[in-house]
Every structure is written in C-alpha cells, then in structure tokens.
C-alpha positions in Angstrom: 71.1 2.5 -0.7 68.5 1.1 2.0 68.6 -2.3 0.6 72.8 -2.2 1.2 72.2 -1.1 4.8 69.8 -3.9 5.4 72.2 -6.4 3.5 75.2 -5.4 5.6 73.4 -5.6 9.0 72.2 -8.9 7.8 75.8 -10.1 7.2 77.0 -8.6 10.4 74.0 -10.5 12.4 75.1 -13.5 10.9 78.6 -13.4 11.4 78.5 -12.6 14.9 75.8 -15.4 15.3 78.2 -17.6 13.5 81.1 -16.8 15.7 79.2 -17.6 18.6 78.2 -20.9 17.4 81.9 -21.5 16.5 82.8 -20.5 19.8 80.5 -23.0 21.4 81.4 -25.6 19.4 85.2 -25.3 19.9 84.6 -25.3 23.5 85.4 -29.3 24.7 83.5 -30.9 27.1 86.3 -30.7 29.8 86.0 -26.8 29.1 82.7 -26.8 29.8 82.4 -28.8 32.9 85.5 -26.6 34.2 83.3 -23.3 33.6 80.3 -25.1 35.5 82.6 -26.0 38.5 84.3 -22.3 38.7 80.7 -20.8 38.6 79.4 -23.1 41.5 76.8 -24.6 39.3 78.0 -28.1 40.2 76.4 -27.6 43.9 72.9 -26.4 42.4 72.9 -29.2 40.1 73.9 -31.9 42.3 71.4 -30.9 45.0 68.5 -30.7 42.6 69.1 -34.0 41.1 70.0 -35.8 44.6 66.6 -34.4 45.7 64.9 -35.6 42.8 66.4 -38.9 42.7 65.3 -39.4 46.1 61.8 -38.5 45.9 61.2 -41.0 43.1 59.5 -44.3 44.3 61.2 -47.1 42.8 58.3 -49.7 43.2 56.0 -47.2 41.1 58.6 -47.4 38.3 58.8 -50.7 38.1 55.0 -50.9 38.2 54.3 -48.3 35.6 57.2 -50.1 33.4 55.1 -53.5 33.7 52.1 -51.8 32.7 53.9 -50.0 29.8 55.0 -53.6 28.3 51.8 -55.1 28.9 49.9 -52.6 27.0 52.6 -52.5 24.3 54.3 -56.1 23.9 56.1 -55.2 20.8 58.6 -53.1 22.9 59.3 -56.1 24.8 59.9 -58.2 21.5 62.0 -55.7 20.1 63.9 -55.3 23.3 64.6 -58.9 23.7 65.7 -59.0 20.3 68.1 -56.3 20.3 69.3 -58.2 23.8 69.9 -61.3 21.7 71.7 -59.5 18.9 74.1 -57.8 21.0 74.6 -60.9 23.2 75.4 -62.8 20.1 77.7 -60.4 18.9 79.7 -60.5 22.2 80.1 -64.2 21.9 81.3 -64.1 18.3 83.7 -61.3 18.9 84.9 -63.1 22.1 85.5 -66.2 20.3 87.2 -64.3 17.2 89.6 -63.0 19.5 90.3 -66.2 21.4 90.5 -68.2 18.1 94.1 -66.7 16.9 95.6 -67.4 20.4 94.5 -70.5 20.1 96.1 -71.4 16.7 99.2 -69.5 17.7 99.4 -72.0 20.5 98.4 -74.9 18.7 101.0 -74.4 15.6 103.7 -73.2 18.3 103.2 -76.9 20.1 103.3 -78.5 16.7 106.7 -76.6 16.0 108.1 -78.0 19.4 107.0 -81.6 18.6 108.7 -81.6 14.9 111.9 -80.0 16.3 112.4 -83.2 18.5 
C-alpha cells in the first residue's frame, strides 16, 4: 500500500507540474508583455538596460571584436561566406520576382502589336 501512495503522490506532482507548463506555454507573448506592464516591471527593466548601454564603451567593443577576429580568422571567413550567400539569395529572389512582371509586360506589348 505504501507504494500506491507514493505513486499517487508522484502522479499528482507530475500533473500539477504539467498543468503549470501548459499554462506557461498557452500564455502568448502579448499576454506576458501585458502582465509585465501591469506589474510595473517595464520601468525596472528599461532603466537597468539603459544604464548598462550607457556604460558600454563602443570603441572598446570594436577593438575587442577586431582582436577576436585576428585570433580566429576562420570566424571572419565563415561570416563573409554567409553574407555572400545571403546577398546572392537576395539578388536571385529579386530577379525571380521581377522576371514574371517583365515577361507579362513583354507578352502584353506583343499582343498589342499583333492586334494592329
């Protein structure tokens, strides 16, 4: 009988844990932001973030990034490759979206010249 009580307690704890997890997952981002706003946590968080951003020395950060890239040039190579691929994808998608418009305009002008 002692094992059945433990099992019941174990199930009860897991079900309450599961319900709190489902409650948290069902709460939307807008709902969470609303709760944070109502509790006044926005003022606390914004003040702390703003003070930390004001304390940052941009020149020091840029120097640290430069030093890191000098120590690890493979990061620079991979970053440049990713930027190149992204730029190529943008050009490809841009050209692909323009081509139906051009072909539709060209076919429309051909139809007009044939009907004359």
